TIKENU-955533 format. One record per atom (N, C-alpha, C, O): atom name; x, y, z. Coordinates in nm, 3 decimals, decimal comma, always signed. Layout:
<pts>
+-------+---------+---------+---------+
! atomo !      px !      py !      pz !
+-------+---------+---------+---------+
!    CA !       X !       Y !       Z !
...
+-------+---------+---------+---------+
</pts>
This chain:
<pts>
+-------+---------+---------+---------+
! atomo !      px !      py !      pz !
+-------+---------+---------+---------+
!     N ! +25,088 !  +1,159 ! -10,112 !
!    CA ! +25,007 !  +1,127 !  -9,996 !
!     C ! +24,980 !  +1,252 !  -9,915 !
!     O ! +25,062 !  +1,344 !  -9,911 !
!     N ! +24,867 !  +1,255 !  -9,850 !
!    CA ! +24,830 !  +1,369 !  -9,766 !
!     C ! +24,931 !  +1,387 !  -9,653 !
!     O ! +24,956 !  +1,499 !  -9,609 !
!     N ! +24,987 !  +1,277 !  -9,605 !
!    CA ! +25,083 !  +1,287 !  -9,495 !
!     C ! +25,210 !  +1,361 !  -9,535 !
!     O ! +25,282 !  +1,410 !  -9,449 !
!     N ! +25,237 !  +1,371 !  -9,664 !
!    CA ! +25,358 !  +1,437 !  -9,712 !
!     C ! +25,339 !  +1,586 !  -9,740 !
!     O ! +25,436 !  +1,654 !  -9,773 !
!     N ! +25,218 !  +1,636 !  -9,728 !
!    CA ! +25,194 !  +1,778 !  -9,754 !
!     C ! +25,264 !  +1,865 !  -9,650 !
!     O ! +25,263 !  +1,831 !  -9,532 !
!     N ! +25,324 !  +1,975 !  -9,693 !
!    CA ! +25,387 !  +2,064 !  -9,595 !
!     C ! +25,281 !  +2,134 !  -9,510 !
!     O ! +25,170 !  +2,161 !  -9,556 !
!     N ! +25,316 !  +2,161 !  -9,386 !
!    CA ! +25,222 !  +2,224 !  -9,294 !
!     C ! +25,178 !  +2,362 !  -9,344 !
!     O ! +25,066 !  +2,404 !  -9,315 !
!     N ! +25,263 !  +2,431 !  -9,418 !
!    CA ! +25,224 !  +2,563 !  -9,469 !
!     C ! +25,107 !  +2,551 !  -9,566 !
!     O ! +25,021 !  +2,640 !  -9,571 !
!     N ! +25,102 !  +2,445 !  -9,642 !
!    CA ! +24,990 !  +2,420 !  -9,734 !
!     C ! +24,862 !  +2,398 !  -9,654 !
!     O ! +24,756 !  +2,451 !  -9,689 !
!     N ! +24,872 !  +2,321 !  -9,547 !
!    CA ! +24,756 !  +2,294 !  -9,463 !
!     C ! +24,713 !  +2,419 !  -9,387 !
!     O ! +24,594 !  +2,440 !  -9,364 !
!     N ! +24,809 !  +2,502 !  -9,348 !
!    CA ! +24,776 !  +2,628 !  -9,281 !
!     C ! +24,697 !  +2,720 !  -9,373 !
!     O ! +24,607 !  +2,790 !  -9,329 !
!     N ! +24,731 !  +2,719 !  -9,501 !
!    CA ! +24,657 !  +2,800 !  -9,598 !
!     C ! +24,511 !  +2,756 !  -9,602 !
!     O ! +24,421 !  +2,839 !  -9,600 !
!     N ! +24,489 !  +2,626 !  -9,607 !
!    CA ! +24,352 !  +2,574 !  -9,606 !
!     C ! +24,281 !  +2,610 !  -9,476 !
!     O ! +24,161 !  +2,641 !  -9,477 !
!     N ! +24,353 !  +2,607 !  -9,365 !
!    CA ! +24,292 !  +2,643 !  -9,237 !
!     C ! +24,241 !  +2,787 !  -9,241 !
!     O ! +24,133 !  +2,817 !  -9,189 !
!     N ! +24,318 !  +2,875 !  -9,303 !
!    CA ! +24,277 !  +3,016 !  -9,313 !
!     C ! +24,165 !  +3,036 !  -9,414 !
!     O ! +24,071 !  +3,112 !  -9,388 !
!     N ! +24,173 !  +2,970 !  -9,528 !
!    CA ! +24,079 !  +2,992 !  -9,638 !
!     C ! +23,957 !  +2,900 !  -9,635 !
!     O ! +23,854 !  +2,930 !  -9,695 !
!     N ! +23,970 !  +2,789 !  -9,565 !
!    CA ! +23,861 !  +2,693 !  -9,557 !
!     C ! +23,896 !  +2,564 !  -9,629 !
!     O ! +23,940 !  +2,566 !  -9,744 !
!     N ! +23,875 !  +2,455 !  -9,562 !
!    CA ! +23,899 !  +2,324 !  -9,622 !
!     C ! +23,784 !  +2,292 !  -9,718 !
!     O ! +23,671 !  +2,335 !  -9,696 !
!     N ! +23,812 !  +2,216 !  -9,824 !
!    CA ! +23,704 !  +2,177 !  -9,915 !
!     C ! +23,603 !  +2,088 !  -9,843 !
!     O ! +23,636 !  +2,026 !  -9,741 !
!     N ! +23,485 !  +2,082 !  -9,895 !
!    CA ! +23,384 !  +1,995 !  -9,834 !
!     C ! +23,411 !  +1,850 !  -9,870 !
!     O ! +23,486 !  +1,821 !  -9,964 !
!     N ! +23,352 !  +1,762 !  -9,797 !
!    CA ! +23,364 !  +1,620 !  -9,826 !
!     C ! +23,480 !  +1,552 !  -9,755 !
!     O ! +23,542 !  +1,607 !  -9,664 !
!     N ! +23,506 !  +1,431 !  -9,800 !
!    CA ! +23,609 !  +1,347 !  -9,737 !
!     C ! +23,747 !  +1,410 !  -9,747 !
!     O ! +23,823 !  +1,407 !  -9,651 !
!     N ! +23,781 !  +1,467 !  -9,862 !
!    CA ! +23,913 !  +1,528 !  -9,878 !
!     C ! +23,933 !  +1,639 !  -9,776 !
!     O ! +24,039 !  +1,648 !  -9,715 !
!     N ! +23,834 !  +1,723 !  -9,758 !
!    CA ! +23,843 !  +1,831 !  -9,660 !
!     C ! +23,862 !  +1,777 !  -9,519 !
!     O ! +23,939 !  +1,833 !  -9,441 !
!     N ! +23,792 !  +1,670 !  -9,486 !
!    CA ! +23,806 !  +1,608 !  -9,353 !
!     C ! +23,947 !  +1,553 !  -9,334 !
!     O ! +24,007 !  +1,567 !  -9,228 !
!     N ! +23,999 !  +1,491 !  -9,439 !
!    CA ! +24,134 !  +1,434 !  -9,430 !
!     C ! +24,239 !  +1,545 !  -9,417 !
!     O ! +24,332 !  +1,533 !  -9,337 !
!     N ! +24,224 !  +1,652 !  -9,494 !
!    CA ! +24,318 !  +1,764 !  -9,484 !
!     C ! +24,310 !  +1,829 !  -9,347 !
!     O ! +24,414 !  +1,863 !  -9,289 !
!     N ! +24,191 !  +1,847 !  -9,295 !
!    CA ! +24,173 !  +1,906 !  -9,163 !
!     C ! +24,236 !  +1,820 !  -9,054 !
!     O ! +24,301 !  +1,870 !  -8,963 !
!     N ! +24,216 !  +1,690 !  -9,065 !
!    CA ! +24,276 !  +1,597 !  -8,969 !
!     C ! +24,427 !  +1,602 !  -8,976 !
!     O ! +24,494 !  +1,604 !  -8,873 !
!     N ! +24,482 !  +1,605 !  -9,097 !
!    CA ! +24,628 !  +1,612 !  -9,112 !
!     C ! +24,682 !  +1,743 !  -9,056 !
!     O ! +24,789 !  +1,745 !  -8,996 !
!     N ! +24,608 !  +1,852 !  -9,074 !
!    CA ! +24,647 !  +1,981 !  -9,016 !
!     C ! +24,657 !  +1,967 !  -8,864 !
!     O ! +24,756 !  +2,011 !  -8,805 !
!     N ! +24,558 !  +1,909 !  -8,801 !
!    CA ! +24,558 !  +1,892 !  -8,656 !
!     C ! +24,673 !  +1,803 !  -8,611 !
!     O ! +24,739 !  +1,832 !  -8,511 !
!     N ! +24,697 !  +1,695 !  -8,682 !
!    CA ! +24,806 !  +1,604 !  -8,647 !
!     C ! +24,940 !  +1,676 !  -8,654 !
!     O ! +25,020 !  +1,668 !  -8,561 !
!     N ! +24,964 !  +1,747 !  -8,763 !
!    CA ! +25,093 !  +1,813 !  -8,782 !
!     C ! +25,113 !  +1,932 !  -8,687 !
!     O ! +25,222 !  +1,948 !  -8,633 !
!     N ! +25,011 !  +2,013 !  -8,668 !
!    CA ! +25,028 !  +2,131 !  -8,583 !
!     C ! +25,034 !  +2,096 !  -8,434 !
!     O ! +25,079 !  +2,177 !  -8,354 !
!     N ! +24,989 !  +1,977 !  -8,398 !
!    CA ! +24,997 !  +1,933 !  -8,258 !
!     C ! +25,112 !  +1,837 !  -8,233 !
!     O ! +25,121 !  +1,778 !  -8,125 !
!     N ! +25,201 !  +1,822 !  -8,332 !
!    CA ! +25,320 !  +1,739 !  -8,314 !
!     C ! +25,290 !  +1,591 !  -8,297 !
!     O ! +25,362 !  +1,521 !  -8,224 !
!     N ! +25,188 !  +1,542 !  -8,362 !
!    CA ! +25,147 !  +1,402 !  -8,346 !
!     C ! +25,183 !  +1,314 !  -8,466 !
!     O ! +25,125 !  +1,207 !  -8,483 !
!     N ! +25,276 !  +1,358 !  -8,547 !
!    CA ! +25,309 !  +1,283 !  -8,669 !
!     C ! +25,360 !  +1,142 !  -8,642 !
!     O ! +25,351 !  +1,056 !  -8,729 !
!     N ! +25,413 !  +1,118 !  -8,523 !
!    CA ! +25,463 !  +0,984 !  -8,490 !
!     C ! +25,352 !  +0,879 !  -8,493 !
!     O ! +25,380 !  +0,762 !  -8,517 !
!     N ! +25,228 !  +0,921 !  -8,470 !
!    CA ! +25,119 !  +0,822 !  -8,473 !
!     C ! +25,096 !  +0,768 !  -8,613 !
!     O ! +25,029 !  +0,665 !  -8,631 !
!     N ! +25,150 !  +0,836 !  -8,713 !
!    CA ! +25,133 !  +0,792 !  -8,852 !
!     C ! +25,238 !  +0,690 !  -8,896 !
!     O ! +25,220 !  +0,623 !  -8,997 !
!     N ! +25,347 !  +0,679 !  -8,821 !
!    CA ! +25,457 !  +0,591 !  -8,862 !
!     C ! +25,415 !  +0,447 !  -8,887 !
!     O ! +25,452 !  +0,391 !  -8,990 !
!     N ! +25,339 !  +0,383 !  -8,797 !
!    CA ! +25,299 !  +0,244 !  -8,824 !
!     C ! +25,215 !  +0,230 !  -8,951 !
!     O ! +25,228 !  +0,133 !  -9,026 !
!     N ! +25,130 !  +0,328 !  -8,975 !
!    CA ! +25,045 !  +0,324 !  -9,095 !
!     C ! +25,130 !  +0,342 !  -9,220 !
!     O ! +25,112 !  +0,272 !  -9,319 !
!     N ! +25,224 !  +0,437 !  -9,215 !
!    CA ! +25,311 !  +0,462 !  -9,331 !
!     C ! +25,395 !  +0,338 !  -9,362 !
!     O ! +25,414 !  +0,304 !  -9,478 !
!     N ! +25,446 !  +0,273 !  -9,257 !
!    CA ! +25,528 !  +0,153 !  -9,278 !
!     C ! +25,445 !  +0,040 !  -9,339 !
!     O ! +25,491 !  -0,031 !  -9,428 !
!     N ! +25,323 !  +0,025 !  -9,291 !
!    CA ! +25,237 !  -0,083 !  -9,340 !
!     C ! +25,203 !  -0,067 !  -9,487 !
!     O ! +25,196 !  -0,166 !  -9,560 !
!     N ! +25,183 !  +0,055 !  -9,531 !
!    CA ! +25,139 !  +0,080 !  -9,669 !
!     C ! +25,248 !  +0,139 !  -9,757 !
!     O ! +25,218 !  +0,191 !  -9,865 !
!     N ! +25,372 !  +0,132 !  -9,715 !
!    CA ! +25,485 !  +0,188 !  -9,791 !
!     C ! +25,493 !  +0,128 !  -9,931 !
!     O ! +25,530 !  +0,199 ! -10,024 !
!     N ! +25,460 !  +0,003 !  -9,947 !
!    CA ! +25,471 !  -0,063 ! -10,078 !
!     C ! +25,382 !  +0,001 ! -10,182 !
!     O ! +25,412 !  -0,007 ! -10,301 !
!     N ! +25,272 !  +0,064 ! -10,141 !
!    CA ! +25,180 !  +0,127 ! -10,236 !
!     C ! +25,246 !  +0,240 ! -10,314 !
!     O ! +25,206 !  +0,268 ! -10,426 !
!     N ! +25,345 !  +0,303 ! -10,257 !
!    CA ! +25,412 !  +0,414 ! -10,324 !
!     C ! +25,492 !  +0,368 ! -10,446 !
!     O ! +25,517 !  +0,445 ! -10,538 !
!     N ! +25,531 !  +0,244 ! -10,445 !
!    CA ! +25,615 !  +0,193 ! -10,552 !
!     C ! +25,534 !  +0,146 ! -10,672 !
!     O ! +25,591 !  +0,119 ! -10,778 !
!     N ! +25,405 !  +0,136 ! -10,660 !
!    CA ! +25,323 !  +0,085 ! -10,769 !
!     C ! +25,268 !  +0,196 ! -10,854 !
!     O ! +25,197 !  +0,171 ! -10,951 !
+-------+---------+---------+---------+
</pts>
């Protein structure tokens, strides 16, 4: 999941450029969430969709 990527990976994309399209938007958003200490806002979403990881 994108939420599990380490911030150093996202920082590399920030320096080199995020890919175009939806994936780039998602990576950029995750970078902003992680670097601004907002990861707690993801907890309800992660809990709701936790079962998907097991399939």
